[in-house]
C-alpha positions in Angstrom: 51.2 -137.0 -9.9 54.6 -136.9 -11.6 55.1 -135.6 -15.1 55.9 -139.1 -16.4 52.7 -140.6 -14.9 50.7 -137.7 -16.4 52.1 -138.4 -19.8 51.4 -142.1 -19.5 47.8 -141.4 -18.2 47.0 -139.1 -21.2 48.6 -141.5 -23.6 46.3 -144.3 -22.4 43.3 -142.0 -22.6 44.3 -141.1 -26.2 44.8 -144.7 -27.2 41.4 -145.7 -25.8 39.8 -142.8 -27.7 41.5 -143.9 -31.0 40.3 -147.4 -30.5 36.8 -146.2 -29.6 36.6 -144.1 -32.7 37.9 -146.9 -35.0 35.5 -149.6 -33.6 32.4 -147.3 -33.8 33.3 -145.6 -37.1 30.3 -147.0 -38.9 27.8 -145.1 -36.6 29.8 -141.9 -35.9 28.9 -139.9 -39.0 25.8 -138.1 -37.7 27.5 -137.2 -34.4 30.7 -135.9 -36.1 28.6 -134.0 -38.7 26.5 -132.6 -35.9 29.6 -131.6 -33.9 31.0 -129.9 -37.0 27.8 -127.9 -37.6 27.6 -126.8 -34.0 31.1 -125.6 -34.1 30.5 -123.8 -37.4 27.4 -122.0 -36.0 28.6 -121.3 -32.5 29.8 -117.7 -33.3 26.4 -116.8 -34.7 24.6 -118.2 -31.6 27.0 -116.3 -29.3 26.2 -113.1 -31.2 22.4 -113.6 -30.8 22.9 -114.4 -27.1 24.9 -111.2 -26.7 21.9 -109.3 -28.2 19.6 -110.6 -25.5 18.3 -114.0 -26.8 18.4 -117.0 -24.5 20.9 -119.7 -25.5 18.0 -122.1 -26.3 16.2 -119.5 -28.5 19.4 -118.5 -30.3 20.2 -122.2 -30.9 16.7 -122.9 -32.3 16.9 -119.8 -34.6 20.4 -120.6 -35.9 20.0 -124.3 -36.5 16.5 -123.8 -37.9 17.7 -121.3 -40.5 20.8 -123.4 -41.3 18.8 -126.6 -42.1 16.1 -124.6 -43.9 18.7 -123.1 -46.0 20.3 -126.5 -46.8 16.9 -128.0 -47.5 15.9 -125.1 -49.8 19.2 -125.5 -51.8 18.6 -129.2 -52.1 15.0 -128.8 -53.2 16.0 -126.2 -55.8 19.0 -128.2 -57.2 17.8 -131.7 -56.9 15.6 -131.8 -60.0 18.4 -130.2 -62.1 21.2 -132.3 -60.7 19.1 -135.5 -61.0 18.2 -134.8 -64.7 21.9 -134.1 -65.5 23.1 -137.2 -63.6 20.7 -139.5 -65.4 21.6 -138.0 -68.7 25.4 -138.2 -67.9 25.1 -142.0 -66.9 23.2 -142.6 -70.1 25.7 -140.8 -72.3 28.9 -141.8 -70.4 29.8 -144.6 -72.8 29.3 -142.3 -75.7 31.5 -139.6 -74.0 34.1 -142.2 -73.3 34.3 -143.4 -76.9 34.5 -139.8 -78.2 37.4 -139.0 -75.8 39.1 -142.2 -76.7 38.8 -141.2 -80.4 40.4 -137.9 -79.6 43.3 -139.6 -77.6 43.7 -142.1 -80.5 44.2 -139.2 -82.9 47.0 -137.7 -80.8 48.6 -141.2 -80.5 48.5 -141.5 -84.3 50.3 -138.2 -84.5 52.9 -139.4 -82.0 53.4 -142.7 -83.8 54.3 -140.8 -86.9 57.0 -138.7 -85.1 58.4 -141.1 -82.5 60.3 -144.5 -82.7 58.0 -147.6 -82.2 59.8 -148.7 -79.0 59.1 -145.3 -77.4 55.5 -145.5 -78.5 55.1 -149.0 -76.9 56.8 -147.8 -73.7 54.5 -144.7 -73.6 51.3 -146.7 -74.1 52.4 -149.2 -71.4 53.1 -146.4 -68.9 49.9 -144.6 -69.7 47.9 -147.9 -69.2 49.6 -148.6 -66.0 49.0 -145.1 -64.7 45.4 -145.1 -65.8 44.8 -148.5 -64.2 46.4 -147.5 -60.9 44.4 -144.2 -60.9 41.1 -146.0 -61.5 41.7 -148.7 -59.0 42.9 -146.3 -56.4 39.9 -144.0 -56.9 37.5 -146.9 -56.9 39.1 -148.3 -53.6 38.9 -144.9 -52.0 35.2 -144.4 -53.0 34.4 -147.9 -51.8 36.0 -147.2 -48.4 34.2 -143.9 -48.1 30.9 -145.4 -49.1 31.2 -148.4 -46.7 32.6 -146.2 -43.9 30.3 -143.3 -44.1 27.5 -143.3 -46.8 25.8 -146.6 -46.4 22.0 -146.4 -46.5 21.6 -146.6 -42.8 24.2 -143.9 -42.1 22.6 -141.7 -44.8 19.2 -142.0 -42.9 20.9 -141.3 -39.6 22.6 -138.3 -41.1 19.3 -136.8 -42.2 17.4 -137.4 -39.0 20.0 -137.5 -36.2 22.4 -134.9 -37.3 20.0 -131.9 -36.7 19.3 -133.2 -33.2 22.9 -133.6 -32.3 23.8 -130.2 -33.8 21.0 -128.5 -31.8 21.9 -130.0 -28.4 25.6 -129.6 -28.9 25.2 -125.9 -30.0 22.8 -125.2 -27.0 25.3 -126.6 -24.5 28.5 -125.7 -26.3 29.7 -123.1 -23.8 28.8 -125.4 -20.8 30.7 -128.3 -22.4 33.8 -126.1 -22.9 33.6 -125.0 -19.3 33.3 -128.6 -18.1 36.3 -129.8 -20.1 38.3 -126.8 -18.8 37.5 -128.0 -15.3 39.1 -131.4 -16.1 42.4 -129.9 -17.2 45.5 -130.6 -15.0 45.8 -127.4 -12.9 49.6 -127.2 -13.4 49.3 -127.1 -17.2 45.8 -125.5 -17.7 47.2 -122.2 -19.0 49.3 -124.0 -21.6 46.5 -126.2 -22.7 44.2 -123.3 -23.0 46.7 -121.3 -25.1 47.2 -124.4 -27.4 43.4 -124.9 -27.6 43.0 -121.3 -28.6 45.6 -121.6 -31.4 43.8 -124.7 -32.7 40.4 -122.9 -32.6 41.9 -120.0 -34.5 43.3 -122.3 -37.1 40.1 -124.3 -37.4 37.9 -121.2 -37.5 39.9 -119.7 -40.3 40.1 -122.9 -42.3 36.7 -124.6 -41.8 34.5 -121.5 -41.8 36.5 -119.7 -44.5 36.7 -122.8 -46.7 33.0 -123.6 -46.4 32.1 -120.1 -47.7 34.8 -120.3 -50.3 33.6 -123.7 -51.6 30.0 -122.3 -51.7 31.1 -119.3 -53.8 33.3 -121.3 -56.1 30.6 -124.0 -56.6 28.1 -121.4 -57.5 30.4 -119.6 -59.9 31.6 -122.7 -61.7 28.1 -124.1 -62.1 26.6 -120.9 -63.3 29.5 -120.0 -65.6 29.7 -123.5 -67.2 25.9 -123.5 -67.7 26.0 -120.1 -69.4 28.9 -121.4 -71.6 26.5 -124.1 -72.8 28.5 -127.0 -71.5 26.3 -130.1 -70.9 26.6 -131.4 -67.4 28.2 -128.1 -66.5 26.0 -127.8 -63.4 27.2 -131.1 -61.9 30.9 -130.5 -62.8 30.8 -127.0 -61.4 29.1 -128.0 -58.2 31.4 -130.9 -57.6 34.5 -128.8 -58.4 33.3 -126.2 -55.8 32.5 -128.7 -53.2 35.9 -130.4 -53.3 37.8 -127.1 -53.4 38.5 -127.5 -49.7 41.2 -130.0 -50.9 44.0 -127.7 -52.2 44.2 -127.6 -56.0 42.1 -130.7 -56.4 38.7 -129.0 -57.0 40.0 -126.8 -59.8 42.1 -129.6 -61.3 39.1 -132.0 -61.4 36.8 -129.3 -62.8 39.3 -128.3 -65.4 40.0 -131.8 -66.7 36.3 -132.9 -66.5 34.9 -129.8 -68.2 37.5 -129.5 -70.9 37.1 -133.3 -71.6 33.3 -132.8 -72.0 33.9 -129.7 -74.0 36.2 -131.5 -76.5 33.4 -134.0 -77.1 30.6 -131.5 -77.3 32.1 -128.5 -79.2 33.8 -128.4 -82.5 35.2 -124.8 -82.2 38.3 -124.4 -80.1 37.0 -120.9 -78.9 34.3 -122.8 -77.0 36.7 -125.1 -75.4 39.0 -122.2 -74.5 36.1 -120.4 -72.8 35.4 -123.5 -70.6 39.0 -123.7 -69.6 39.2 -120.0 -69.0 36.4 -120.2 -66.4 38.6 -122.3 -64.2 41.6 -120.1 -64.8 39.5 -117.1 -63.7 38.1 -119.1 -60.7 41.6 -120.0 -59.6 42.8 -116.4 -60.0 39.9 -115.0 -58.0 40.3 -117.7 -55.3 44.1 -117.2 -54.9 44.1 -113.4 -55.0 40.8 -112.4 -53.4 38.8 -115.2 -51.7 41.6 -117.1 -50.1 43.3 -114.1 -48.4 39.9 -112.6 -47.4 38.1 -115.7 -46.2 40.8 -117.9 -44.9 44.0 -115.7 -44.5 47.5 -116.6 -43.7 46.9 -117.2 -40.1 45.6 -120.7 -40.7 49.1 -122.3 -41.1 47.9 -125.6 -42.6 50.2 -126.5 -45.5 48.3 -127.8 -48.6 50.3 -131.0 -48.7 49.5 -131.7 -45.1 45.8 -131.1 -45.7 45.8 -133.4 -48.7 47.6 -136.1 -46.8 45.2 -135.8 -43.8 42.2 -136.0 -46.0 43.4 -139.0 -47.9 44.5 -140.8 -44.7 41.3 -140.0 -43.0 39.2 -141.2 -46.0 41.2 -144.4 -46.2 41.0 -145.2 -42.5 37.6 -144.1 -41.5 35.7 -143.3 -44.7 33.6 -140.1 -44.6 33.9 -139.8 -40.9 37.7 -139.7 -41.3 37.4 -136.9 -43.9 35.3 -134.8 -41.4 37.9 -135.5 -38.7 40.9 -135.0 -40.9 41.2 -131.2 -40.8 40.7 -130.8 -37.0 43.2 -133.5 -36.4 45.6 -132.0 -38.8 45.3 -128.6 -37.1 45.7 -130.2 -33.7 48.8 -132.1 -34.7 50.3 -129.0 -36.4 49.8 -126.8 -33.2 51.2 -129.6 -31.0 54.3 -130.2 -33.2 55.1 -126.5 -33.3 54.7 -126.3 -29.5 57.0 -129.3 -28.9 59.5 -127.9 -31.4 59.5 -124.6 -29.5 60.0 -126.5 -26.2 62.8 -128.5 -27.7 64.6 -125.4 -29.0 64.5 -124.0 -25.5 65.6 -127.2 -23.8 69.2 -128.5 -23.1 68.5 -131.2 -25.7 69.0 -128.6 -28.5 72.1 -126.8 -27.0 74.1 -126.5 -23.9 72.6 -123.2 -23.1 69.0 -124.2 -23.8 68.5 -122.9 -27.3 71.0 -120.3 -28.4 74.3 -122.2 -27.6 76.9 -124.0 -29.6 75.5 -127.5 -29.0 73.8 -127.8 -32.3 75.6 -127.5 -35.5 
């Protein structure tokens, strides 16, 4: 088969796969989640297998411990989170009115120091920005809910995901060998090398970020609770869980916690302590956790990660969020490979890369 026909063949396969994923996006959540869990746990299963366990026994032990750990965390946190959520929803209007009173006080200060036309323009721009932010967030949440967290999918996530994770983890090595046997023989070495780069990038990002989010969520939740902030447990956990989106977790936690602190506390020292928690968290994340757990080898630019997550959520809901990082890593590796091939080709210069053909 010629190179042109091979490209056409794989392009058709990719197009069919994209259409398949899009059409079945409403039922893919437990399968994608199970695949992600199996990928996450595969090194641990390989280690147990190297110690003499059979693959089935290693898979049963690893998946059992993982889901028991998740269930224990949920059982421990569920009562506290539920109580704070109910209290938050009850007091949300009161919190909103208190925050609006604070904002009004600052606006009154600005009215006294700025011309009326600038105040009117500022109020209009703030209103437009707030409306766009709220509508955009509502639209994104609606798509994520309808695409991934509907009631049926939630039940399937609970009951089907463990089964999918178990069987995929048990057969992971055999699946990899089978896929390798399908590779075009002339390009198998190149595909394996690219797959290895993608795996290195994903292993560094997914496994490292998962541990990082767990550490940050625990730190924020405990520190805010010790500081006496109401709803600090919820804010801290959410801030930690969404810390896989660069800068978003800390920004959300800082804004939400400081806003709640302004309403709750009368002394500025208490508000400063709440803000300092996220400053310390960011310092520890950037200087200790990120280099140790994720490292520089990942090669995923924060802007690219944010775009991939937003695009995945908008197109496929929660399934798209789960697929966003693997696809971003794959595209990043492929783009670098194609760029390297281009720089070595006659298209770049007359001597294939180092010549005078490109200015």
